[in-house]
N, C-alpha and C positions, 0 to 999 in steps of 0.2 A: 520485638516480633509483633507485627500487626495481626490481630485475630479479627475475623468478621463473624458477627452473629446475625443470622437471618431469621426474621419473624414475620410470617404472614398474619394479617389481622382482618377478620370479617365480622362486622357487627359486634364488636367487643368494647364499645365505648365505656360501658359500665363496669367492666372487670379487667381491662388490660393493664391498668395502672400498677398493680402489684408486680406483674411480670416486668414491666419497664423499670420499676424501682429496683428489682433484683438484678437487672442488667447493669444499671448505673452504679450499683454498689460493688461491682467487680473490682477486686484489688489490683488486677493486672491492667496496665495501660502500655501502649496505645491500643485503642479498641475502636472497631468500626461496627456500628449497629445499622443494619439495613431493614427498615420497616416497610412492609408491602401492604398497602390498603387494597384488599381484594374485592373491589366493587361493593363496598359497604353501603347500606341504605340508612344507617343511623349516623351518629356524630363521630364515628371512629376517625374519619379524616381530620376533623378539627382537633380531636384529642392528640393524635399523632403529630400534627403540625405544632401544637402548643408544646408538646414534649421536645420536639426538635428546637424550637425557639428558646425554651428554658435552658437548654444545655449548649447553646450556640457558642458561648464564651469559653468552653473547655477545649483547649488546643489538642489534648490527647484523646478526645472523644469525638469521633466523626459520625454524625447521625445522618443517614441517607433515607429520604422518604420517597418511595416509588409507588406506582399504581399499576395494578393488573386488572384489566376490564373483564377478563374471563373468570367467572366464579369457579375456581378450582384450586385446591390447596397445592397440587402439584405445579400448576401454572404459576401460582404466586411464588412458590419457592424457587422455581427456575428463573423467574423475573428477578428475585432477590439475589440469586447466585450470579446473574449477569452483572449486577452492580457491585459485587464483592471484590475487594482488592487485597484482602489479607492472604497470607500464605496458607493459613488454616481457616476452616469454616466450621461454624456450629449452626445447625438448624434447630429452632426452638419454637414451641407453640405459645399462643398468646394467653393461655390460662394456667401456665406452669411457672415454677420458681427455680432459680439457680442460687446455690450457696455463693456467698461473696468470694470464695476461694476456688470456684470451679475452673475458670479460665486459667488462673495462676497454676492450678494443679496440672492442667494439660501442658502448660509451658514448661514447668519443672520436669515433667515426664519427657518431653522432647529434648530438653537440654541435657538430661542425664542418660538418654538412650545411646547405646553403642551402634545402633543402626538407624538408617533413615526410615521413619515410620510413615504409613499411609493412613492409619486409623487408630484412634484411642477410644476405648469404651469406658464409661463411668457408671458406677452403681447409682441406683435411684431409690426413691420411696414412693409407693403408690398410695394415694389418698382416695378413699371410697365415699359415696354419698352419705353414709351414716357417720362419717368422721373417723372411722377406723383406718389404720395405716399398716402397710406391709412392705417390708424390704424387698427390693427386686435386684438381687445380686446377679453377677455374671457367672455362668457355668463355663469353666475354662476348657474343658475337653470337647473336641469335635464341634467347632463353633457353628458350622452350617446346620448340623443336626439340632444343636441347642437353639439356634435361631428359629428353625422350623417349629420346634415344640413350644418355645417360650417367647418368641418375638423379641429376643434380647436387644437387637439393635433398632429400637424404636427411634422416632424422629429426634428426641431430645438426648439420647443416651450415648452419643459419640461425637467426636470431632474428627474431621477428615481433611486431609491435605488437598488444597484446591486443585492442584494439577492432576491428582489421582481421580478426584471426583469428576473432573471435566471429561475423562475418558469413558464415563459410565452412561452417557446419553441422558443423564439427569433424571428428574422425577417424571413419572408417567402422568400427564395432566388429565388423562381419560379415566383414571381410577379414583373414584370418590371415597373409597374405603380401602384400608390396608395398603395404601400406597407406600408407606414407609416399610412395611413388611416385605413387599415385593422388591422395592429398591435395594434394601439391605441384602437380600439374597443375591441380587446381581453384583453388588459390591464385593460380597464374600467370595463369589465365584471367580472374581478377578484375582484372587489370592493376594490380598493386601498384606503388607508388613504391618502387623497389628499387635497392640498390647492393651492390657486392661488395668485400670487404676485399682490398686489395692488400698482403698480408703473407705471410710464411712460414706454414707450417701451424701451426694452433693447436689442432687436434683430432686425436686418434689413434683410429681406428676398427678394432676387431678384426673381421675378416671371414673367413668360411669355416671357422672352427674348430668342432669338435663342440659346444662350449659356447656358440657364438655364436648370436644370434637368427636370423641369416641361414642358418645350417646349412651343410652341406657339399655338398649336391647338390640336384637339382631333381625327379627322377622320383617321389620318395616323396610329393610334394605336388602331383602332376599334377592339373590341373583347377582348382586354386586360383590358380595364376599366370595361367591363361587367363581366369579370372573378373575379375581385376583389370585385365587388358588390355582386356577387353570393356567394362568400366565406363569406362575412359579413352576408348575409341572413342565411347561414348555421350556423354561430356562434350564431346568435340570436335564431334560431330554437333549438339549442342544449343547450343553456344556461338555468340555473335554475332561471327563471323569473316568476313573476305573469303573468297570462294570458293577463291581460289588457296591461301591459307594453310590453309583447312580441308582441301583435297585433300592438301597436303604433309604436314600433321601426321597425317592418316589413313594415308597411305602409310608414314610412319615407324613408326607403331604396328603396321601389318601387318609391317613389317620386324622389329620386336621380337618378333612372333609367330614369325617365321622363326628368330631368334636362340634363342628358347626351344626350338623344335623341334631346332635344332642341338645344344643342350645335352643334350636327351634322347638324340639319336643318339650323342653323344660318351660318354654314360653307358651305352651298349649297349641302349637302349630304343627300338628302331626302330618297334615297334608303337605307341608314343606319338608318335614324331617324324613318321611319314608322314602321318597325317590332318591334323595341325596345319600341316605344311609345305604340303600340297596346298591347304588352306583359305586360307593366306596368299598363296600364289602366285596362286590364282584371284582373290582380292580385288584384288591388285596388277594383274593382267592386265586386269580389268574397269575399274579406275580409269584405265588408259591406253587403254581401248576397243580392246584388242588391236592397237594401232597398230604401225607399223613400228619406231618408237622402242622400244616394249616388246620386240618380237620380236628386233630386231637389236642393241640396246644394253642396255636395262635388265635383261631376263631373263637373258642370258648372264652379265653382271657379278654379278647377284644370286646365281646358282648358284655362282659362284666364291667369293663372300663366304660363302655357306653352308658350302662345303667347307672354307674357311679356319677357320671357327669350330669345325667338327667336329674339325679337326686341332689345335685348341688355340692357333691363332695369333691375335695381337692386331692392332688397327688397322683392323678392318672398319668401325667406326662412322664414322671419318673419311671413308671412301669413300662410305658410305651417305648421309652428310649432303649430299654433292655430287650423288650419283646421283639422289636423290629430291627 
C-alpha cells in the first residue's frame, strides 16, 4: 500500500533534517514523500533538493519536490496534496518527528479493520520550550466536542484516505493560524469512518518554541485566531446536526473564544481580552436565554474557569466539557 507524506517547508534549512530523517526511517515501504518549498528565502530549496538526490536510488521511496509561491501553509499543503498519489495521506510539519513505526501502525490498522476507514488518529507527545514533555492522547467520546476543546486532530495527528480528503475542499489557504483546527472540524462534520490507534505515542510535536509554527504567544496575531473560530462557528451553523448537538458545539466554540481572551489577559493584553470576553459571555448568555441555570450555575463556573486559565492553571477543558 502506497502512503503519501506531505510536508510543507518554509525557511527551515537549519532544522528540517531531523524531520526528514524520521520520515526516511519509516519501516513501511513503499512510501511517497511530497516536500513543498513554500517560497523560502533561505537555503531550504537546496537542502530539500540534496535530500531528494541522496535517496534517488531507493526504488520504494519516491521523493517529490514541489514549489508553492504563495506563502501560506494551507496553500503549500494543497499543493502537496495535488502531487500525492498514495491511497492514504499524512500531513506533517517540518519541525516534528515520527516514530519509525508510525506509518506501519496505520497500515496494520487498515489491514485489520473490518470496515473501510476514512481517518485514523494517532497519539502524540508535546515538547515545550523548557524541554518538558506531555502526552497528548485522544479522548474517544464525542470527537467533535473533544476536538473543539483539545484540538485533537492537529496536522500531524492523523492519516486520511485521499479520496475522502478530496471531498473536503482541502486546506483554507487564507487562514494563517489554526488552519488545521478549522479543517479537522470540517472533516469530522463529514462523519468519517474513523478509528484511533491504541498505542504509545508515535509522534513528537514541538510546540511553543520560537522556531515552531505555533509560535510562543497569541496577541501578536490577534484577529487571526478569532477569524478561524468564527469560520468554525459558521461550519457548525451550516451543518446538518440535531439542534441539541448544534447548541452544544456552538457553546463550546464560544468557550474557546473565552480561552483565547484569557490568553490575551495572561499576556498582559487586557485591551484585546475584554471585548472578546464580553462577546463570548453575551453569546453564551443568549444561548441559555439568560435562564436561572445560566445565572446561577454556568456563568459563575465559567468565570472561575476564565480566572484559572489567566492564572496558567490546567484542567479547565474537562470542566467545560461537562458544563456545556
